[in-house]
N, C-alpha and C positions, 0 to 999 in steps of 0.2 A: 581886656576881654573886656565889649562894652553889652550892656545888663542881656537884651537882647537875646544874643549870642551864648549866654550861660543860662537862661529861661529854658532855650531852644534845647539843654542840652537839655533839662528837667523833665517837657515835650515827647523829647524825641525819646525816652523811656521811661513816661508814663504809657504811650499811645502805641494800642499792640499791632497793628496790621494783620488780623486774623482774616477769610475770605467767611466773606458769608456767604451760611444755608441753614434753610429749612428748616425751624424746630416746632416746637410744639405752640407755644408763647412767645410773645417778644415782650420784655417789660423794660417801661421806660424807665430812667433812676433821676426823681426829682431831685430840683438845683433852678439860678434864675436864669437856664438857658431855653429857653421856648425852641430852639431851634431839636431841642430831643424829643418835641411831643410828633412834631412834625416830622420827621426821618425816622420814629415811631410807627404813626401812621402811613407811611410808604410803604415803609418795609414790608407794613400790616396787607395793603394794596394790591403789592405785589406777590404776595404768598407766600412771606416765609415765614409765616405764624398765624395759626389758626381763630389767637383773637391776641388783646394784649392787656396785663400787667399793667399800673399802672400807680407809683408809689413816690408815695414822700406827703410828710407831713407840712410843720417848718422846717426851715432852715433858721439857720447864727443872721441869713439875710431874708429872707424876703418874707422872715413873721415884721422885719419890720419897716414892709413893705406891700406886699396880699393881703387883699383880708379872703382867702382861701388860699386851703391848703395845695400842696405845687396839684400833689396829684389830680387835684380831682378843675387843676384851671386845660394842667395835660389834657384832661378827658373831654375836653371844653372845645382846646380845639380842634382832636384828635375825631370827633366829633362834626365838628364843619370842615374837613380833607375829606368826609365821604365814610369812616371807620362806623358800621349800627353800635349798640347807644350796649346791645345786649353782648355786643362784642366783648365789652367796655369792664373790668374787674380790676377796684378800686383801693387802695391803701394806703391812709392819711394819718396814718396815728407815727410813724415815723422818722424822726431827727438827723437823724444820719447815713450813714450810707453803709454799717453793719446792724443799726438796724430794717432800715431794706431789709435787709438778704433775710435777718430772724421775723421777720412779723410779712415777708410775703409767705413763705414758706408754713406758715400758721394760716394763712389765707388758703393753700392750693390745698395742706393734710382736709383745712375746717373743709371749707365746698368739694371737697374728696376729685381738684377739677385734672383730668386726667394729664399732664404733663408729669416730664421729666427730662427736656431740654428747652436753654430758656437765647434766647438772640436777643441780650442787651443792651441798652440803646443810655448813653451816658454823653459827658462832655468827652469831647477828646482824650484832653488831657487825665481823664480819672479810670482808663481803664483797668491796667495795672494793679489798682489797688481796690476794682470791683473782683478782679485774676480773683485777688489776697484773699478781698471775706466771702466771697462764694465758697470757697472752696472748703476753708477753715467753717466753713455754717452750712453750705446744702450741698457737701464733698459727693449725694450719689445724684446728684445734679448735673444732664452739662449745662458747658455754656459759649457760647458765642458768642466778642465783644464786638459794638462798633458802633461807632459815635458820626458826625459832618469828617468829611475830611477838602477840611482847609488846613490849610500853614497857621504853621504858633503865628507869625507875625503878624495874616490879613487877621483868625482869629483876636489877639491880642487890640492890634486898633481899632475897633468897634470901641471900647472904651479909652476914655482920655483923660489927662491926667492924675487925679485923686486916684476913679473910677478903676484908672489902668492898672497904681498899682495895687490894689484895695486884688482886680484880679490877679496878678501873677503871685499876690500872697497866698491864693489857693492855693494856686500847684506848691509851693514852694511852704505848707501848711503838711498839703498830700504827701511829699516825699516825705518829709520826718514822721508822718503815720505811717508807715511801708517798715520802715526801724520801733521806731518807738510799740506801732502797734499788735504786731508779728510777737513783738519781747513779752507779751501783756497776755496772750495766747487769745486776740480779738481777729484776728485774720495769718495765714502761714505766712511764713521766712517766706521771702525771695529776694536772692542778691538784689547789691546797692555797687553796682561800680563805682570802685575809687574815681573816676571823676565822675561821676554823676552825685557822689558826696560828696570833692570837693564843690562843685556850683551852689550844688546847696549850701551852702556855707557860711562861700563868697555871698551868695543872695541876700540870705540875711543879715552877713556881717553892712550889705549893703541896704542895708534895712528894711525890705522884704517882709516883713515880719509879724503883721499884723495877725495868722494865725496860723504860729508858730507855737508849743505847746511850750 
């Protein structure tokens, strides 16, 4: 089986394919993929949320490249797309997915924001792990998950050479975290089909291990 066929098995598992619906707010999860900010802005402008929260400080990759936190970079993109600055909340201290939800919950509670449901936007292959984190950290909130509508092959073909291998390695690491982080109590336990776990193990064996713990 070709590498990309194995990657697609992981991709299909991690993507939730949920139907969009209006929520109290849109939550954009910080990362290096600027499409997340653009999609969050579009969803706001389409009336699917009354405000946007961008969450993200410096992650493993962004701290090496960007001069400002992910959330602040995303906020500027959204403003350039037409989202009023007063409709954007920024959480710029989190460094991983669990912290995204922990710090966003604190922000909502501290500012007493009228939010009980979130339309959560991230990279396509982090939807299931985001769901597992939300259910553990913010179980009283309703979450709907959205991401760019793009095929696995098209998404990863945007990257070349070592950059593509690194991006696929992030997905591989996220699948491992579905198991390890549930065991540590950092997210809820979610079933991982044997087919998915075998594809994960084979990709690790083939060298996609940069983000494996």
